[in-house]
C-alpha positions as CSV (number, residue, x, y, z in Angstrom):
1,X,0.3,-0.2,0.4
2,X,1.2,3.2,-1.0
3,X,1.6,6.3,1.0
4,X,-1.4,9.2,1.2
5,X,0.2,12.2,-0.4
6,X,-1.1,15.4,-0.3
7,X,-2.2,16.9,-3.3
8,X,0.9,19.4,-4.8
9,X,-1.3,22.1,-4.9
10,X,-2.2,22.1,-0.9
11,X,1.2,20.9,0.0
12,X,3.2,24.2,-1.0
13,X,2.3,27.5,0.7
14,X,0.0,30.3,-1.3
15,X,1.9,32.7,0.1
16,X,5.8,30.9,-1.5
17,X,6.7,31.6,-5.4
18,X,8.2,29.1,-7.5
19,X,11.1,30.2,-9.1
20,X,9.3,30.6,-12.4
21,X,7.0,32.9,-11.1
22,X,9.6,35.5,-9.4
23,X,11.7,35.1,-12.3
24,X,8.6,35.6,-14.8
25,X,7.0,39.2,-12.2
26,X,11.2,39.8,-12.5
27,X,11.5,40.1,-16.2
28,X,8.5,42.4,-16.4
29,X,9.5,44.7,-13.7
30,X,13.0,44.9,-16.0
31,X,10.6,45.3,-19.2
32,X,8.6,48.1,-17.8
33,X,11.4,49.8,-16.3
34,X,13.0,49.9,-19.7
35,X,9.8,50.7,-22.1
36,X,9.5,53.5,-19.4
37,X,13.5,54.5,-19.9
38,X,12.7,54.4,-23.9
39,X,9.6,56.5,-23.7
40,X,11.4,59.1,-22.1
41,X,14.4,58.9,-24.9
42,X,12.1,59.1,-27.2
43,X,9.8,62.1,-26.0
44,X,13.7,64.0,-25.2
45,X,15.1,62.6,-29.5
46,X,11.0,64.5,-30.8
47,X,11.9,67.5,-28.8
48,X,15.4,67.9,-30.1
49,X,14.4,66.9,-33.6
50,X,11.4,69.1,-33.6
51,X,14.1,72.6,-32.1
52,X,16.0,71.4,-35.0
53,X,13.1,71.5,-37.7
54,X,14.9,74.0,-40.0
55,X,18.9,73.4,-38.4
56,X,21.0,74.8,-41.3
57,X,23.6,71.8,-40.7
58,X,21.7,68.5,-42.5
59,X,24.5,66.4,-40.9
60,X,22.9,67.3,-37.3
61,X,19.2,67.0,-38.7
62,X,20.2,63.8,-40.0
63,X,21.5,62.3,-37.2
64,X,18.7,63.6,-35.2
65,X,16.4,61.9,-36.9
66,X,18.0,58.4,-36.6
67,X,18.4,58.8,-33.5
68,X,14.4,59.2,-33.2
69,X,14.1,56.7,-35.8
70,X,15.7,54.6,-33.4
71,X,14.5,54.8,-30.1
72,X,10.9,54.6,-32.5
73,X,12.0,51.7,-33.3
74,X,13.6,50.5,-29.8
75,X,10.3,51.6,-28.5
76,X,7.6,49.8,-30.8
77,X,9.4,46.0,-30.5
78,X,9.4,46.3,-26.6
79,X,5.5,46.8,-27.1
80,X,5.1,44.2,-29.0
81,X,7.6,42.1,-26.4
82,X,4.7,43.1,-24.2
83,X,1.9,41.5,-26.4
84,X,0.8,45.1,-28.1
85,X,0.9,44.8,-31.9
86,X,-1.8,47.7,-32.8
87,X,0.7,50.4,-33.3
88,X,-1.4,53.6,-34.4
89,X,-2.2,54.4,-30.8
90,X,1.5,54.9,-30.0
91,X,2.7,56.4,-33.0
92,X,-0.3,59.2,-32.7
93,X,0.3,59.8,-29.1
94,X,4.2,60.6,-29.6
95,X,2.9,62.7,-32.4
96,X,6.1,60.1,-34.8
97,X,7.0,62.6,-37.7
98,X,6.2,60.5,-41.1
99,X,9.9,61.2,-41.8
100,X,11.2,59.2,-38.6
101,X,8.9,56.8,-39.7
102,X,10.3,57.1,-43.3
103,X,13.1,56.1,-41.1
104,X,12.1,52.8,-40.0
105,X,10.4,51.5,-42.7
106,X,7.0,52.2,-42.1
107,X,4.8,53.8,-43.2
108,X,1.0,55.0,-41.2
């Protein structure tokens, strides 16, 4: 006769997180922090781009466009990692200019 065992769901206290749950929570915290930083970086890059709209130094303007496109692309990738795949709201919220989107290869 085998010993009676308590079901696994009752054998571990409810307040103890499994290693898997802790890891998932830490990953989500890291992703949230990364998205927040990326959003701030995008706002700064777009502000710099707006301040230099009529930049006489074309090379400087190109660098600003490249930077804004890189940050926008990273933000979109991070949103996709959070399973948010419709980017229209994101583009509208940050008023990402078409010239930045074109640098990313996107059409809006």
